[in-house]
C-alpha distance (Angstrom), angle and dihedral (degrees) to the residues before:
residue distance angle dihedral
M1 . . .
Q2 3.80 . .
T3 3.81 91.3 .
D4 3.82 91.4 51.8
K5 3.81 89.8 54.7
R6 3.79 91.5 48.9
I7 3.81 91.3 49.8
L8 3.80 91.3 50.2
D9 3.82 90.8 48.5
D10 3.80 90.3 50.4
L11 3.80 91.1 49.1
A12 3.81 90.9 48.9
R13 3.83 91.3 51.0
L14 3.78 90.7 47.2
A15 3.81 91.7 49.9
S16 3.82 93.4 48.4
G17 3.80 91.0 47.4
T18 3.78 90.4 50.5
L19 3.80 91.6 49.8
G20 3.80 90.2 49.1
A21 3.79 90.7 51.8
F22 3.81 91.6 49.1
S23 3.80 92.7 49.4
G24 3.81 89.5 50.4
L25 3.78 89.6 48.4
K26 3.80 89.7 50.1
A27 3.83 91.9 52.8
E28 3.81 91.6 47.9
T29 3.80 91.7 48.2
E30 3.81 92.1 50.2
A31 3.81 91.4 48.7
F32 3.82 91.1 48.7
I33 3.80 92.8 49.5
R34 3.81 91.4 46.2
D35 3.81 90.9 51.7
Q36 3.80 91.9 48.0
L37 3.81 92.6 49.6
E38 3.80 92.4 47.6
R39 3.80 90.0 51.2
I40 3.80 92.4 48.9
L41 3.80 93.4 46.3
S42 3.79 92.5 47.2
R43 3.81 89.5 58.1
M44 3.80 91.0 53.4
D45 3.78 119.7 81.2
L46 3.80 96.2 -121.0
V47 3.78 126.3 157.4
R48 3.79 120.5 -126.1
R49 3.79 118.8 -116.2
D50 3.82 95.2 -114.0
E51 3.82 91.1 51.5
F52 3.79 90.3 49.4
E53 3.81 92.0 51.0
A54 3.83 91.4 49.2
I55 3.82 92.3 51.6
K56 3.79 90.6 44.9
A57 3.83 90.3 54.4
M58 3.80 90.9 47.8
A59 3.81 91.3 51.1
A60 3.82 91.7 49.5
K61 3.81 90.8 50.4
A62 3.82 91.4 48.2
R63 3.81 90.2 49.5
E64 3.82 91.1 51.6
E65 3.81 91.2 48.8
N66 3.80 90.5 48.4
D67 3.81 91.5 51.5
S68 3.80 90.9 47.8
L69 3.80 92.5 49.6
S70 3.81 91.1 46.3
R71 3.81 90.6 54.2
R72 3.81 90.8 46.6
L73 3.79 91.3 49.4
A74 3.80 91.4 49.6
I75 3.81 90.1 51.8
L76 3.81 92.0 48.4
E77 3.80 92.5 47.5
A78 3.80 91.4 49.0
S79 3.83 94.7 50.8
P80 3.82 118.9 81.5
E81 3.78 114.1 -105.1
K82 3.80 112.1 -109.0
S83 3.79 96.1 -165.3
S84 3.81 97.8 58.2
K85 3.79 118.1 94.8
P86 3.77 122.5 -143.3
G87 3.76 111.1 -85.1
E88 3.82 93.5 16.8
N89 3.79 116.1 128.5
K90 3.77 115.4 -120.0
K91 3.77 119.5 -130.5
P92 3.79 112.9 -106.1
S93 3.77 111.5 -109.6
K94 3.77 118.9 -117.9
P95 3.79 115.8 -109.8
A96 3.78 115.0 -109.8
P97 3.81 113.8 -104.3
């Protein structure tokens, strides 16, 4: 009976040691993969998230300003010109780029 208990204790120690080794292996593997991915991503020309958000906000603001100026231009083009005299030739407008 005493030998059975000793065998079970040895098996339990062996199992816990094996689990400890696997958890250490898991941590090392994760660290290795993380390092490899960071090295690969650093070689790529990727933009950081905060830079992307800043450019996105700038583009939205520019789009709003463009829409506002387009509406203003349409209003100005629709209104009669006060500065032109009767019989005076108007300047041709430039085509939009």
